C-alpha positions in Angstrom: 0.2 -0.2 0.1 1.0 3.7 -0.8 2.6 5.8 1.9 5.2 8.5 2.2 3.6 10.6 0.4 1.7 14.2 0.3 -1.7 13.6 -1.3 -4.1 16.3 -2.3 -7.5 15.6 -2.5 -9.4 18.0 -4.7 -12.8 16.7 -3.6 -16.5 17.5 -5.0 -18.1 17.3 -1.9 -17.3 19.0 1.6 -16.1 16.9 4.3 -18.8 16.7 6.7 -21.3 15.7 3.6 -22.7 12.7 3.2 -19.7 9.9 3.7 -18.7 9.3 0.2 -16.1 8.3 -2.1 -13.6 11.2 -2.0 -13.9 10.4 2.0 -13.1 7.0 1.7 -10.1 7.8 -0.7 -8.7 9.9 1.6 -9.1 8.3 4.9 -7.7 4.8 3.3 -4.6 6.9 2.2 -4.1 8.6 5.0 -4.4 5.3 7.2 -1.4 4.1 5.2 0.7 6.8 6.2 0.7 9.6 3.7 -0.2 13.4 4.5 -3.7 13.9 3.3 -5.0 17.0 2.6 -9.0 16.9 1.4 -9.8 20.3 -0.4 -13.3 20.5 0.2 -15.6 21.2 -3.6 -14.8 23.9 -4.9 -17.6 23.6 -7.2 -19.0 22.9 -11.1 -21.8 26.0 -11.2 -21.7 29.2 -9.1 -24.1 28.9 -6.3 -27.7 29.5 -5.7 -30.2 30.2 -2.9 -30.1 26.4 -1.9 -26.8 26.4 -1.3 -26.7 29.3 1.9 -26.8 26.4 4.6 -23.3 25.1 2.9 -22.0 28.3 2.1 -22.8 29.2 6.0 -21.0 25.7 7.0 -18.0 26.7 5.2 -17.3 30.2 6.2 -17.6 28.9 10.0 -15.0 26.1 9.0 -12.9 28.8 7.0 -12.9 31.2 9.9 -12.6 28.2 12.7 -9.4 27.4 10.7 -8.2 31.0 10.1 -8.1 30.8 6.3 -5.9 27.6 6.4 -6.3 23.7 7.3 -7.6 21.9 10.0 -7.6 18.5 11.4 -10.4 16.0 11.0 -11.1 12.6 11.8 -9.1 9.6 10.2 -6.0 11.8 10.7 -7.1 13.9 7.7 -6.3 17.8 7.0 -9.1 19.8 5.5 -9.2 22.9 3.9 -12.3 24.8 3.3 -11.7 27.7 0.9 -13.4 30.6 0.2 -12.6 31.3 -3.6 -14.3 33.5 -6.2 -17.8 32.0 -7.2 -17.2 31.8 -10.9 -15.7 28.4 -12.0 -15.4 29.6 -15.8 -14.4 32.9 -16.0 -10.7 33.0 -16.8 -9.9 35.9 -14.5 -12.1 34.3 -11.4 -10.1 31.2 -11.8 -6.8 32.8 -11.7 -7.2 35.1 -8.7 -9.1 31.5 -6.6 -6.0 29.7 -7.9 -3.7 32.0 -6.9 -5.2 31.7 -3.1 -5.7 28.1 -3.1 -2.1 27.4 -4.3 -1.1 29.9 -1.4 -2.8 27.2 1.2 -1.7 24.4 -0.6 2.0 25.4 -0.6 2.2 26.6 3.0 0.9 22.6 3.8 3.2 21.0 1.4 6.0 23.1 3.7 5.3 20.7 6.3 7.1 18.1 4.9 8.9 18.9 1.6 10.5 15.9 0.9 7.6 13.2 0.0 6.6 12.8 -3.6 3.0 14.5 -4.3 0.2 13.1 -5.2 -3.0 15.1 -6.4 -6.0 13.2 -6.6 -9.1 15.2 -8.4 -12.7 14.5 -8.2 -13.3 17.6 -10.1 -12.4 18.5 -13.9 -13.2 22.5 -13.7 -10.8 24.8 -15.0 -9.5 25.5 -11.1 -8.7 21.9 -10.8 -6.4 21.7 -14.2 -5.2 25.1 -13.0 -4.2 23.8 -9.4 -2.4 21.2 -10.6 -0.3 22.4 -13.3 0.9 25.1 -10.5 2.0 22.2 -7.8 3.7 20.3 -10.8 2.8 16.9 -9.1 4.8 13.6 -9.9 1.4 12.3 -10.0 -1.8 13.8 -11.0 -5.0 11.3 -10.6 -8.8 12.3 -12.0 -11.3 10.1 -10.4 -14.4 10.5 -12.9 -17.2 9.3 -10.6 -19.7 11.4 -12.2 -20.8 12.6 -15.7 -20.5 16.2 -14.1 -21.5 18.0 -17.1 -25.5 16.8 -17.3 -26.0 18.2 -13.7 -26.5 21.5 -14.6 -26.8 24.0 -17.2 -23.8 25.7 -16.2 -22.2 22.5 -15.7 -22.1 21.8 -19.4 -19.4 24.1 -19.8 -16.8 21.5 -18.2 -17.3 19.9 -22.0 -14.5 22.2 -22.5 -12.4 21.5 -19.7 -12.7 17.7 -18.9 -11.2 16.3 -22.1 -8.4 18.4 -21.0 -8.0 17.0 -17.5 -8.3 13.5 -19.2 -5.6 13.9 -22.0 -3.4 15.6 -19.3 -3.7 13.2 -15.8 -1.3 10.2 -15.1 -3.8 7.7 -14.3 -7.7 8.2 -14.9 -9.9 6.2 -12.7 -13.6 5.5 -13.8 -16.7 4.5 -12.0 -18.9 3.3 -14.9 -18.4 1.4 -17.9 -20.2 4.2 -20.2 -17.4 6.6 -18.1 -14.7 4.2 -19.2 -15.5 4.5 -23.1 -15.5 8.2 -23.0 -12.1 8.3 -21.2 -10.5 5.4 -22.9 -10.7 7.7 -26.3 -8.3 10.5 -24.6 -6.4 9.2 -21.6 -3.1 7.8 -21.2 -3.9 5.4 -18.4 -7.3 4.3 -17.6 -8.5 2.0 -15.3 -12.3 0.8 -14.3 -12.8 1.2 -10.3 -16.2 1.2 -9.3 -17.1 2.2 -5.2 -16.6 0.2 -2.5 -18.1 -1.0 0.6 -17.4 -1.1 4.2 -18.5 -5.2 4.2 -18.0 -5.7 7.6 -19.5 -2.7 9.0 -22.5 -3.5 7.5 -22.3 -7.5 8.4 -21.8 -6.4 11.9 -24.7 -4.2 12.1 -27.0 -7.1 10.3 -26.1 -9.2 13.6 -26.3 -6.9 15.6 -29.5 -4.8 15.2 -32.7 -4.9 17.1 -34.8 -4.6 13.6 -36.0 -1.8 15.3 -33.5 0.4 13.8 -36.6 2.5 11.4 -37.8 4.2 14.8 -40.7 1.8 15.6 -42.2 1.7 11.8 -43.9 -1.4 11.3 -42.3 -4.1 8.8 -41.6 -5.0 6.5 -39.7 -1.6 5.6 -38.3 -0.3 2.6 -35.3 1.7 2.6 -33.1 4.0 0.7 -30.1 5.8 1.8 -28.6 8.9 0.3 -29.3 12.6 -1.2 -32.9 12.7 -2.4 -32.4 15.2 -5.5 -34.1 15.0 -8.9 -32.0 11.8 -10.0 -34.3 9.8 -7.8 -37.9 9.4 -9.0 -40.0 10.9 -6.2 -43.0 10.6 -8.5 -42.7 7.0 -8.5 -42.0 6.6 -5.0 -45.3 8.8 -4.2 -47.5 6.5 -6.5 -45.7 3.1 -4.9 -46.1 4.3 -1.5 -49.8 5.2 -1.8 -50.2 1.8 -3.8 -48.9 -0.9 -0.6 -50.1 1.0 2.6 -49.1 -2.2 4.6 -45.7 -1.2 3.9 -42.9 1.5 5.5 -40.8 3.8 3.4 -37.9 5.5 5.1 -35.5 7.9 3.3 -32.1 8.7 5.2 -30.4 11.4 3.9 -30.4 14.7 3.1 -33.6 15.8 0.8 -32.8 18.1 -2.5 -36.6 18.2 -4.1 -40.4 18.7 -3.2 -41.3 15.7 -1.4 -44.3 16.8 0.1 -46.8 14.8 -1.8 -44.8 11.7 -1.1 -44.4 12.5 2.8 -48.2 12.7 3.0 -48.3 9.3 3.1 -48.5 7.9 6.9 -46.2 4.9 6.1 -43.1 7.5 5.2 -40.6 8.9 7.2 -37.8 11.0 6.5 -35.0 10.6 8.8 -32.7 13.4 7.2 -29.1 13.6 7.4 -27.1 11.4 9.8 -23.5 10.3 10.6 -21.9 7.4 7.8 -22.2 5.0 11.1 -26.1 6.0 11.4 -26.3 4.9 7.8 -25.0 1.8 8.5 -27.7 1.1 11.7 -30.3 2.2 9.5 -29.4 0.2 6.7 -29.3 -3.2 9.0 -33.2 -2.1 9.9 -34.2 -2.4 6.6 -35.9 -5.3 4.9 -35.5 -3.9 1.3 -33.0 -1.7 -0.1 -34.6 0.2 -3.4 -32.7 2.2 -6.1 -35.6 4.2 -7.8 -33.8 6.1 -10.2 -35.2 8.3 -13.0 -33.6 7.1 -16.3 -31.5 9.8 -18.1 -28.3 10.7 -19.6 -26.9 11.9 -16.7 -28.1 8.4 -14.3 -26.8 6.5 -17.6 -23.5 6.2 -15.4 -24.7 6.2 -12.5 -23.5 3.2 -10.4 -25.4 3.6 -7.0 -22.8 3.3 -3.6 -25.6 1.9 -1.9 -25.9 -0.9 -4.2 -23.3 -2.6 -2.6 -24.4 -1.3 0.7 -27.2 -2.7 0.5 -25.6 -6.7 -0.4 -23.7 -6.3 2.6 -26.3 -6.0 4.4 -27.7 -8.7 3.2 -30.7 -7.0 2.0 -32.8 -7.9 -1.6 -32.7 -4.9 -3.7 -35.4 -3.7 -6.3 -34.0 -1.0 -8.5 -35.0 0.5 -11.9 -33.0 -0.7 -15.2 -29.9 1.8 -14.8 -27.2 0.4 -17.2 -24.6 0.2 -14.5 -27.0 -1.8 -12.2 -28.0 -4.2 -15.1 -24.3 -5.0 -16.0 -24.2 -5.6 -12.3 -26.9 -8.0 -12.0 -25.6 -9.7 -15.4 -22.2 -10.3 -13.3 -25.0 -11.5 -10.6 -27.6 -13.2 -11.8 -30.7 -13.7 -9.8 -29.2 -11.1 -7.2 -31.3 -7.8 -8.1 -35.0 -7.7 -9.2 -36.3 -4.6 -11.4 -39.3 -2.6 -12.1 -40.1 0.1 -14.2 -43.7 1.4 -13.1 -45.6 1.6 -9.8 -47.5 -1.5 -9.9 -44.6 -3.8 -11.4 -42.3 -2.1 -8.3 -44.9 -2.5 -5.6 -44.9 -6.6 -6.8 -41.5 -6.6 -6.7 -40.9 -5.0 -3.4 -43.7 -7.4 -1.8 -41.7 -10.3 -3.2 -38.1 -9.0 -2.1 -39.7 -9.0 1.8 -40.2 -12.0 1.4 -37.0 -13.3 0.4 -34.9 -13.2 3.7 -33.7 -17.4 3.2 -30.7 -17.7 4.8 -28.6 -18.9 2.1 -30.2 -15.9 -0.1 -28.3 -13.5 2.7 -25.4 -15.0 2.8 -24.8 -14.9 -1.0 -26.0 -11.2 -1.0 -22.9 -10.6 1.7 -20.6 -12.5 -0.1 -20.7 -10.8 -3.6 -20.2 -7.4 -1.4 -17.4 -8.5 0.2 -15.6 -8.9 -3.3 -16.2 -5.0 -3.4 -14.8 -4.3 -0.1 -12.8 -0.8 0.1 -9.7 -2.3 1.4 -9.5 -4.2 -1.8 -10.6 -1.5 -3.9 -7.9 0.9 -2.5 -5.3 -1.7 -3.0 -5.8 -1.7 -6.4 -5.8 1.9 -6.7 -2.5 1.9 -4.7 -1.2 -0.3 -6.9 -1.5 1.6 -10.4 -0.5 4.9 -8.2 2.9 2.9 -7.3 3.5 1.5 -10.7 3.3 4.9 -12.3 5.3 6.6 -9.5 8.0 3.7 -9.8 8.2 4.4 -13.9 8.5 8.4 -13.4 11.6 7.6 -10.8 
């Protein structure tokens, strides 16, 4: 496992947001003996009114660290930058890069003798400017989403992302669609889907009292993660109405209008929780659901929660996202699919009854093959070989 390096992670989310891929990567490399700096999300669009709570938290963190770096959990240093909110204006990017580089170079002076690696989850002009300014020994672009499809402004990434794909020493992708795109220009590209802390979910299932859904009647149908426009809330609303005997629990932030869904008595919103609580709630579900809207963006989405549901031994019902379909083809009989409310309800009722010990054991066994320890070890091996070749 790679150790002894200075690693800067240019994240696509903030450290205290839902525990996702950037935090897993940063915490894993910090644990293996590297100095890790996690730079919180610098954005792919201008902030709007709905970003106000996040911006207030960003300012508090920036002020608490006196504009610099503070040490968070897992031995990771975190920087909460305050930058100009114009991610595609050339002058603003130049000023923001200068401000960010000043902090990064100050952090690097703590131990300048180590090799420098930059891992970016953002393909923005600012990320490219920072990489050029730092001249790292290794530049890695972890392409986890088709960010160009997230907003009208983010479509401007069509200019900078191909340049980053060509410039990076290593490109990692979480889906086959992203892999195909990157392979046309990248020097080195590898497929590395998100993993799972399988042991955490297995232990939670063994220890749970099956009342983790705050007293709702079983069977409990669960979803973890952010409720956003990529989730088919209209479908869920109809499903909850058609199946009053099922309880629906949503754990995570809500970024869309869910008033019609919340009007059903068998629906509960838990809100954002720590990752340890996500594990506990997941272990208390009877079925995990992945009700995604089918779109250009979700065509390349491989939900992290799929493997988390399996690690907890849960049956999974999903809409037919291409990446989930590929996964189902690799592991026949593991995932059920539905495309409309009535078939979704039928699928949920069948899945809730599928609790045979051998079924639970098979789901957990498949999830173990994607444990984060295995995924990060692969990533580390590729990075070490590239560093050795450069030397």
